[in-house]
C-alpha positions as YAML, in Angstrom:
chain: A
units: angstrom
residues:
- id: 1
  name: MET
  ca: [0.00, 0.00, 0.00]
- id: 2
  name: LYS
  ca: [1.33, 3.44, -0.96]
- id: 3
  name: LYS
  ca: [1.81, 6.12, 1.65]
- id: 4
  name: GLY
  ca: [0.55, 9.66, 1.00]
- id: 5
  name: PHE
  ca: [-2.53, 11.87, 0.98]
- id: 6
  name: THR
  ca: [-5.58, 11.33, -1.14]
- id: 7
  name: LEU
  ca: [-6.99, 14.06, -3.33]
- id: 8
  name: VAL
  ca: [-10.01, 14.40, -1.01]
- id: 9
  name: GLU
  ca: [-7.78, 14.96, 2.03]
- id: 10
  name: ILE
  ca: [-5.77, 17.64, 0.23]
- id: 11
  name: MET
  ca: [-8.95, 19.38, -0.94]
- id: 12
  name: ILE
  ca: [-10.31, 19.40, 2.64]
- id: 13
  name: VAL
  ca: [-7.08, 21.01, 3.92]
- id: 14
  name: VAL
  ca: [-7.19, 23.62, 1.14]
- id: 15
  name: ALA
  ca: [-10.85, 24.36, 1.94]
- id: 16
  name: ILE
  ca: [-10.05, 24.82, 5.64]
- id: 17
  name: ILE
  ca: [-7.17, 27.19, 4.81]
- id: 18
  name: ALA
  ca: [-9.42, 29.18, 2.45]
- id: 19
  name: LEU
  ca: [-12.09, 29.43, 5.15]
- id: 20
  name: LEU
  ca: [-9.60, 30.69, 7.72]
- id: 21
  name: ALA
  ca: [-8.27, 33.25, 5.24]
- id: 22
  name: ALA
  ca: [-11.80, 34.43, 4.46]
- id: 23
  name: ILE
  ca: [-12.36, 35.04, 8.17]
- id: 24
  name: ALA
  ca: [-8.97, 36.63, 8.94]
- id: 25
  name: ILE
  ca: [-8.42, 38.98, 5.98]
- id: 26
  name: PRO
  ca: [-11.42, 41.30, 6.59]
- id: 27
  name: SER
  ca: [-10.45, 41.59, 10.27]
- id: 28
  name: PHE
  ca: [-6.91, 42.48, 9.27]
- id: 29
  name: LEU
  ca: [-8.09, 45.13, 6.80]
- id: 30
  name: ARG
  ca: [-10.43, 46.70, 9.39]
- id: 31
  name: ALA
  ca: [-7.59, 46.78, 11.92]
- id: 32
  name: ARG
  ca: [-5.44, 48.61, 9.37]
- id: 33
  name: LEU
  ca: [-8.21, 51.18, 8.76]
- id: 34
  name: ASN
  ca: [-8.55, 51.72, 12.51]
- id: 35
  name: ALA
  ca: [-4.79, 52.20, 12.86]
- id: 36
  name: ASN
  ca: [-4.73, 54.74, 10.00]
- id: 37
  name: GLU
  ca: [-7.64, 56.67, 11.53]
- id: 38
  name: SER
  ca: [-6.05, 56.68, 14.98]
- id: 39
  name: ALA
  ca: [-2.80, 57.95, 13.47]
- id: 40
  name: ALA
  ca: [-4.72, 60.70, 11.64]
- id: 41
  name: VAL
  ca: [-6.38, 61.85, 14.87]
- id: 42
  name: SER
  ca: [-3.02, 61.84, 16.62]
- id: 43
  name: ALA
  ca: [-1.41, 63.82, 13.79]
- id: 44
  name: LEU
  ca: [-4.22, 66.40, 13.88]
- id: 45
  name: HIS
  ca: [-3.71, 66.77, 17.61]
- id: 46
  name: THR
  ca: [0.00, 67.35, 16.94]
- id: 47
  name: ILE
  ca: [-0.83, 69.92, 14.24]
- id: 48
  name: SER
  ca: [-3.24, 71.71, 16.57]
- id: 49
  name: THR
  ca: [-0.67, 71.89, 19.36]
- id: 50
  name: ALA
  ca: [2.02, 73.03, 16.93]
- id: 51
  name: ALA
  ca: [-0.24, 75.75, 15.49]
- id: 52
  name: GLN
  ca: [-1.02, 77.02, 18.99]
- id: 53
  name: SER
  ca: [2.70, 77.06, 19.86]
- id: 54
  name: TYR
  ca: [3.49, 78.86, 16.59]
- id: 55
  name: ARG
  ca: [0.81, 81.47, 17.33]
- id: 56
  name: SER
  ca: [2.24, 82.09, 20.80]
- id: 57
  name: VAL
  ca: [5.45, 83.51, 19.26]
- id: 58
  name: ASN
  ca: [4.06, 84.92, 15.99]
- id: 59
  name: PRO
  ca: [1.28, 87.41, 15.23]
- id: 60
  name: THR
  ca: [-0.74, 84.89, 13.17]
- id: 61
  name: TYR
  ca: [-1.42, 81.18, 12.90]
- id: 62
  name: PRO
  ca: [0.70, 79.34, 10.31]
- id: 63
  name: GLY
  ca: [-0.69, 79.49, 6.79]
- id: 64
  name: ALA
  ca: [0.39, 75.97, 5.76]
- id: 65
  name: LEU
  ca: [1.89, 72.77, 7.12]
- id: 66
  name: ALA
  ca: [5.20, 73.60, 5.47]
- id: 67
  name: THR
  ca: [5.45, 76.67, 7.73]
- id: 68
  name: LEU
  ca: [5.38, 74.40, 10.78]
- id: 69
  name: SER
  ca: [7.91, 71.91, 9.42]
- id: 70
  name: ASN
  ca: [10.31, 74.54, 8.00]
- id: 71
  name: ALA
  ca: [10.47, 76.66, 11.16]
- id: 72
  name: ASP
  ca: [13.66, 76.73, 13.18]
- id: 73
  name: PRO
  ca: [13.25, 74.65, 15.29]
- id: 74
  name: PRO
  ca: [10.48, 72.75, 13.48]
- id: 75
  name: TYR
  ca: [7.11, 72.36, 15.20]
- id: 76
  name: ILE
  ca: [6.26, 69.13, 13.29]
- id: 77
  name: ASP
  ca: [8.30, 66.53, 11.43]
- id: 78
  name: SER
  ca: [9.00, 66.86, 7.72]
- id: 79
  name: VAL
  ca: [6.86, 63.82, 6.83]
- id: 80
  name: LEU
  ca: [3.72, 65.36, 8.32]
- id: 81
  name: GLY
  ca: [4.77, 68.73, 6.92]
- id: 82
  name: GLY
  ca: [4.77, 67.13, 3.47]
- id: 83
  name: GLY
  ca: [1.02, 66.65, 3.74]
- id: 84
  name: THR
  ca: [0.66, 62.86, 3.52]
- id: 85
  name: LYS
  ca: [1.21, 60.37, 6.29]
- id: 86
  name: GLN
  ca: [-0.05, 56.82, 6.92]
- id: 87
  name: GLY
  ca: [-2.82, 56.80, 4.33]
- id: 88
  name: TYR
  ca: [-4.14, 60.30, 5.06]
- id: 89
  name: SER
  ca: [-3.68, 63.64, 3.34]
- id: 90
  name: PHE
  ca: [-3.32, 66.64, 5.67]
- id: 91
  name: SER
  ca: [-3.90, 70.32, 5.02]
- id: 92
  name: LEU
  ca: [-3.73, 73.47, 7.12]
- id: 93
  name: GLU
  ca: [-5.09, 76.96, 6.55]
- id: 94
  name: GLY
  ca: [-4.20, 79.65, 9.04]
- id: 95
  name: TYR
  ca: [-5.19, 83.27, 9.50]
- id: 96
  name: THR
  ca: [-4.66, 85.90, 12.19]
- id: 97
  name: TYR
  ca: [-7.19, 84.60, 14.72]
- id: 98
  name: THR
  ca: [-8.15, 81.17, 13.43]
- id: 99
  name: PHE
  ca: [-6.87, 78.07, 11.68]
- id: 100
  name: SER
  ca: [-8.32, 74.83, 10.38]
- id: 101
  name: ALA
  ca: [-6.59, 71.55, 9.68]
- id: 102
  name: THR
  ca: [-8.10, 68.57, 7.90]
- id: 103
  name: ALA
  ca: [-7.15, 64.94, 7.38]
- id: 104
  name: ARG
  ca: [-8.74, 63.04, 4.50]
- id: 105
  name: PRO
  ca: [-8.12, 59.44, 3.43]
- id: 106
  name: VAL
  ca: [-5.86, 59.20, 0.39]
- id: 107
  name: THR
  ca: [-8.10, 56.43, -0.95]
- id: 108
  name: TYR
  ca: [-11.55, 56.57, 0.61]
- id: 109
  name: GLY
  ca: [-12.64, 53.15, 1.86]
- id: 110
  name: ARG
  ca: [-9.15, 51.68, 1.57]
- id: 111
  name: THR
  ca: [-6.92, 53.86, 3.76]
- id: 112
  name: GLY
  ca: [-9.75, 55.29, 5.86]
- id: 113
  name: VAL
  ca: [-13.49, 55.87, 5.95]
- id: 114
  name: ARG
  ca: [-13.63, 59.06, 8.00]
- id: 115
  name: SER
  ca: [-12.29, 62.57, 7.44]
- id: 116
  name: PHE
  ca: [-11.15, 64.61, 10.43]
- id: 117
  name: TYR
  ca: [-11.06, 68.33, 11.21]
- id: 118
  name: VAL
  ca: [-9.62, 70.51, 13.97]
- id: 119
  name: ASP
  ca: [-9.63, 74.27, 14.51]
- id: 120
  name: GLU
  ca: [-8.27, 76.65, 17.13]
- id: 121
  name: SER
  ca: [-10.65, 75.17, 19.74]
- id: 122
  name: GLY
  ca: [-8.59, 71.95, 19.67]
- id: 123
  name: ILE
  ca: [-11.70, 69.76, 19.32]
- id: 124
  name: ILE
  ca: [-11.25, 67.06, 16.70]
- id: 125
  name: ARG
  ca: [-14.38, 66.40, 14.65]
- id: 126
  name: TYR
  ca: [-15.06, 63.79, 11.99]
- id: 127
  name: THR
  ca: [-17.36, 62.95, 9.14]
- id: 128
  name: THR
  ca: [-17.91, 59.76, 7.18]
- id: 129
  name: ALA
  ca: [-18.57, 61.74, 4.00]
- id: 130
  name: THR
  ca: [-15.75, 62.42, 1.58]
- id: 131
  name: ALA
  ca: [-16.23, 66.18, 2.04]
- id: 132
  name: SER
  ca: [-14.52, 68.07, 4.84]
- id: 133
  name: ALA
  ca: [-15.89, 67.86, 8.35]
- id: 134
  name: THR
  ca: [-17.89, 70.72, 9.82]
- id: 135
  name: ALA
  ca: [-18.58, 72.00, 13.30]
- id: 136
  name: THR
  ca: [-21.91, 70.13, 13.40]
- id: 137
  name: ASP
  ca: [-20.34, 66.70, 12.97]
- id: 138
  name: PRO
  ca: [-20.03, 64.35, 15.97]
- id: 139
  name: VAL
  ca: [-17.09, 65.00, 18.23]
- id: 140
  name: LEU
  ca: [-14.38, 62.45, 18.94]
- id: 141
  name: GLU
  ca: [-13.17, 61.96, 22.47]
- id: 142
  name: GLN
  ca: [-9.71, 63.33, 23.01]
...
């Protein structure tokens, strides 16, 4: 009698592996989305703090992220100052008495499903729409 596996046994093992992959892959992708969104919230908090620090020594808020990363010493790192980090695109608009910073997924649904917004109040807001968040959107806990 020959030793080895039958075709049926191999097909059962392949089916079990496929089933486990079908269960694990969506969980992995959701975990990656959650990590990207958490990183975006953290980066917006950093931008908000940096903008407030910049305003404490300058007459206006910074007009762009590059202003914060090109300062001497820099208020934020050059990666965040470049505008894209960990699946999110960041932007900052600053004026004399106010600023607003947004974080939007680079690829909606793949790198994130929520957009985030912060202003001089320091409260981070979000929206699930692809448009920018507004002051009436639900508030995240800080």
